[in-house]
C-alpha positions as CSV (number, residue, x, y, z in Angstrom):
1,A,13.3,-39.9,4.0
2,R,13.1,-39.6,7.8
3,K,16.6,-41.0,8.1
4,M,17.9,-38.4,5.7
5,F,16.6,-35.6,7.9
6,I,18.1,-37.2,11.0
7,D,21.4,-37.8,9.3
8,R,21.5,-34.1,8.4
9,G,21.2,-33.1,12.1
10,V,17.4,-32.7,12.6
11,L,16.4,-34.0,16.0
12,E,14.7,-37.4,15.8
13,D,11.7,-36.3,17.8
14,S,11.2,-33.4,15.3
15,V,10.6,-35.6,12.3
16,G,7.1,-37.0,12.1
17,V,5.5,-39.3,9.5
18,K,1.9,-39.2,8.4
19,I,0.4,-41.6,5.8
20,K,-3.2,-41.0,4.8
21,E,-5.6,-42.6,2.4
22,K,-6.7,-40.4,-0.5
23,K,-10.0,-38.7,0.1
24,V,-10.5,-36.1,-2.7
25,G,-7.2,-36.0,-4.6
26,P,-3.5,-35.6,-3.8
27,A,-3.4,-31.9,-4.3
28,R,-6.6,-31.1,-2.3
29,D,-5.6,-33.6,0.4
30,I,-2.2,-31.8,0.8
31,L,-3.9,-28.4,0.9
32,H,-6.3,-29.6,3.6
33,E,-3.4,-31.0,5.7
34,A,-1.5,-27.8,5.2
35,Q,-4.2,-25.9,7.0
36,R,-3.0,-27.5,10.2
37,N,-0.1,-26.2,12.3
38,Y,2.6,-26.1,9.6
39,D,4.9,-23.2,8.6
40,T,5.5,-24.3,5.0
41,V,4.9,-27.0,2.4
42,V,7.7,-28.7,0.3
43,V,6.9,-30.7,-2.8
44,G,8.9,-32.3,-5.5
45,R,8.4,-31.2,-9.1
46,W,9.3,-34.5,-10.7
47,G,8.5,-38.2,-10.1
48,V,10.7,-41.2,-10.9
49,S,9.0,-42.0,-14.2
50,R,7.6,-40.0,-17.1
51,L,4.1,-40.9,-15.9
52,K,4.8,-39.8,-12.4
53,D,6.5,-36.7,-13.7
54,L,3.2,-35.7,-15.2
55,V,1.2,-36.5,-12.1
56,W,3.5,-34.7,-9.7
57,G,3.9,-31.8,-12.1
58,S,0.2,-31.4,-12.1
59,I,0.0,-31.6,-8.2
60,A,2.8,-29.0,-7.8
61,N,1.0,-26.6,-10.2
62,K,-2.3,-27.0,-8.3
63,L,-0.5,-26.3,-5.0
64,V,1.2,-23.2,-6.4
65,G,-2.2,-21.9,-7.6
66,H,-4.2,-22.6,-4.4
67,L,-1.8,-22.6,-1.4
68,V,-1.9,-18.9,-0.7
69,H,-1.5,-18.7,3.1
70,R,1.7,-20.8,3.5
71,P,5.1,-20.6,1.9
72,L,5.5,-23.3,-0.7
73,C,8.8,-24.8,-2.0
74,V,8.8,-26.6,-5.3
75,V,12.0,-28.7,-5.8
76,G,13.2,-29.9,-9.2
77,G,16.3,-31.9,-10.0
78,T,19.1,-32.1,-7.3
79,P,19.7,-28.4,-6.6
80,Q,22.8,-27.2,-4.8
81,T,22.1,-26.2,-1.2
82,G,24.8,-23.6,-0.4
83,K,23.6,-20.4,-2.1
84,I,20.2,-18.7,-2.0
85,L,19.0,-16.0,-4.4
86,V,16.3,-13.7,-2.9
87,A,14.4,-11.8,-5.5
88,L,13.0,-8.6,-4.0
89,D,10.8,-5.7,-5.2
90,T,10.4,-2.4,-3.4
91,S,7.1,-3.2,-1.7
92,E,6.6,-3.6,2.0
93,E,5.5,-7.2,1.4
94,A,9.1,-8.0,0.3
95,M,10.2,-7.8,3.9
96,R,8.1,-10.9,4.7
97,T,10.2,-12.8,2.2
98,V,13.3,-11.5,3.9
99,D,12.1,-12.6,7.3
100,F,11.3,-16.0,6.0
101,V,14.7,-16.4,4.5
102,G,16.3,-15.3,7.8
103,A,14.4,-18.0,9.7
104,M,15.2,-20.6,7.0
105,V,19.0,-20.1,7.1
106,D,19.3,-19.6,10.8
107,G,22.1,-21.8,12.1
108,T,23.5,-22.6,8.7
109,E,26.4,-21.3,6.6
110,K,24.4,-20.5,3.5
111,Q,25.2,-17.5,1.3
112,V,22.3,-15.1,0.7
113,T,22.2,-12.7,-2.3
114,L,19.6,-10.0,-2.4
115,F,18.6,-9.4,-6.0
116,H,16.6,-6.7,-7.6
117,V,15.6,-6.3,-11.2
118,I,14.8,-2.9,-12.7
119,R,13.0,-3.3,-16.0
120,G,13.8,-0.6,-18.6
121,L,13.1,0.4,-22.1
122,N,15.6,-0.8,-24.6
123,L,16.5,2.5,-26.1
124,A,18.5,1.0,-29.0
125,S,15.4,-0.8,-30.2
126,Q,13.0,2.2,-30.3
127,R,11.8,3.7,-33.5
128,Y,13.5,7.0,-34.4
129,D,10.7,8.4,-36.6
130,V,10.0,11.1,-34.0
131,P,11.5,14.5,-33.7
132,L,15.0,14.4,-32.3
133,V,14.2,16.9,-29.5
134,L,11.2,14.8,-28.3
135,H,13.3,11.6,-28.4
136,K,16.0,13.1,-26.3
137,E,13.5,14.4,-23.7
138,W,12.0,10.9,-23.5
139,E,15.4,9.3,-23.2
140,A,16.4,11.7,-20.4
141,E,13.1,10.9,-18.5
142,V,13.8,7.2,-18.8
143,R,17.3,7.6,-17.4
144,K,16.0,9.7,-14.6
145,Q,13.5,7.1,-13.6
146,L,16.2,4.4,-13.6
147,R,18.4,6.5,-11.3
148,E,15.5,7.0,-8.9
149,A,14.8,3.3,-9.0
150,E,18.4,2.5,-8.2
151,T,18.4,4.9,-5.2
152,S,15.3,3.3,-3.8
153,T,16.9,-0.1,-4.2
154,E,19.8,0.9,-2.0
155,A,17.4,1.6,0.8
156,L,15.7,-1.7,0.2
157,F,18.9,-3.6,0.4
158,Q,20.0,-1.8,3.6
159,K,16.7,-2.6,5.3
160,A,16.7,-6.3,4.1
161,A,20.3,-6.9,5.1
162,G,19.5,-5.5,8.6
163,R,16.6,-7.9,9.0
164,L,18.8,-10.8,8.0
165,E,21.5,-9.8,10.4
166,Q,18.9,-9.5,13.2
167,A,17.9,-13.1,12.3
168,G,21.5,-14.3,12.8
169,V,22.9,-14.2,9.3
170,E,26.5,-12.8,9.4
171,D,27.2,-9.8,7.3
172,D,29.9,-11.6,5.2
173,R,27.2,-14.1,4.1
174,I,25.0,-11.4,2.6
175,S,25.6,-9.8,-0.8
176,T,23.5,-7.6,-3.1
177,K,23.0,-7.2,-6.8
178,V,20.9,-5.1,-9.2
179,V,20.4,-5.5,-12.9
180,T,18.8,-2.8,-15.0
181,E,17.1,-2.4,-18.3
182,V,16.1,-6.0,-18.9
183,P,13.0,-7.0,-20.8
184,S,11.9,-9.7,-18.4
185,R,12.3,-9.8,-14.6
186,A,11.7,-13.6,-14.4
187,N,14.3,-14.4,-17.0
188,A,16.8,-12.1,-15.3
189,I,16.2,-13.8,-12.0
190,V,16.6,-17.4,-13.4
191,D,19.6,-16.4,-15.5
192,E,21.4,-14.9,-12.5
193,A,20.6,-18.1,-10.5
194,K,22.1,-20.3,-13.2
195,K,25.2,-18.2,-13.8
196,G,25.9,-17.8,-10.1
197,G,25.4,-21.4,-9.1
198,F,22.4,-20.8,-6.9
199,G,20.4,-23.9,-6.0
200,T,17.5,-22.0,-4.4
201,I,15.4,-19.0,-5.6
202,V,13.1,-17.2,-3.2
203,V,10.3,-15.0,-4.6
204,G,7.3,-13.3,-3.0
205,R,3.7,-14.0,-3.9
206,R,2.1,-10.7,-5.0
207,G,-1.5,-9.7,-4.4
208,L,-3.4,-7.2,-2.3
209,S,-6.6,-9.2,-2.0
210,R,-7.6,-12.8,-1.6
211,I,-8.7,-12.9,-5.3
212,E,-5.4,-11.6,-6.5
213,E,-3.5,-14.0,-4.2
214,F,-5.4,-16.9,-5.8
215,F,-3.2,-16.4,-8.8
216,L,0.6,-16.1,-8.6
217,G,2.1,-12.9,-9.9
218,R,3.4,-13.2,-13.4
219,V,7.0,-13.0,-12.2
220,S,6.7,-15.8,-9.6
221,N,4.8,-18.0,-12.0
222,K,7.3,-17.6,-14.8
223,V,10.3,-18.2,-12.4
224,L,8.7,-21.5,-11.4
225,Q,8.3,-22.5,-15.1
226,L,11.9,-21.6,-15.9
227,A,13.8,-22.9,-12.9
228,K,12.9,-26.5,-13.4
229,E,16.2,-27.9,-11.9
230,M,16.2,-25.7,-8.8
231,A,14.3,-25.2,-5.6
232,V,11.9,-22.3,-5.8
233,W,10.3,-20.9,-2.5
234,V,7.1,-18.9,-3.0
235,V,6.6,-16.9,0.1
236,T,3.1,-15.5,1.0
C-alpha cells in the first residue's frame, strides 16, 4: 500500500505506517486514532471474502455514524478517479464541502461538477378531486417556488466555483448541473454519478448540534447505501 502511494507521486517521507494491536474493536480503535492530527479518514467498504465484507461493512457503518469531526471517505469497488460529483445544498455549511474539495483536487487534473437537486411535487400524480381554481393556484405556487430555488442555486454555484478557483482549480475543470422535481435527492445524486461516469461523490454531513451530527442526514446516509461501487466523501 505504501509503495502504491509513492508510485503515484506522494513523497516517500510523507507516507507513514502504523500497526497497532486491537484494544477495544477495529471501529473504536480507528476513531480513537483519528482524534490525533489527521485531516481525514479513508476506509474500504469491502474485504476480500464474504466474511470480511461483512466485517468491514460493519466497521465502515460505525465510522460513518460516529466520526463527526473529520471528513470520511468510504470506498467501494474500484472507482474511476478522474471525475468528482459535489452534491450541494444552499446552506452556508455547503461551502465547507467546497473548500475540502478544492484542497483535495489541488495539483491534479480532476474534473469537478457542482450538483444541486431541487425536490418538487409530481404534479401529474396529484389527485384532481379538488376545485380546478384551487388546483391551478396550488400549481402556480409550486412553480414559483421552483423558480426561486433555481435562482438561489445560481448564486450558490457562482460562490462555490469562485472558492474552487481560489483553491487552484481551473475554470474549464468546473461544471454545474441542476435537476428539479425529483422525488429523492439521494437517488438523483447517485443516478447522476452513474450516468456521468463519476467515481467519487462528495456530500456534506448535515446537523446544527452535536446530537444531530451524531446521525448522518438522510441524504448522505442513503447516498452511502446506494453508491456501493464508488468513493463517497462525507465532509463535516
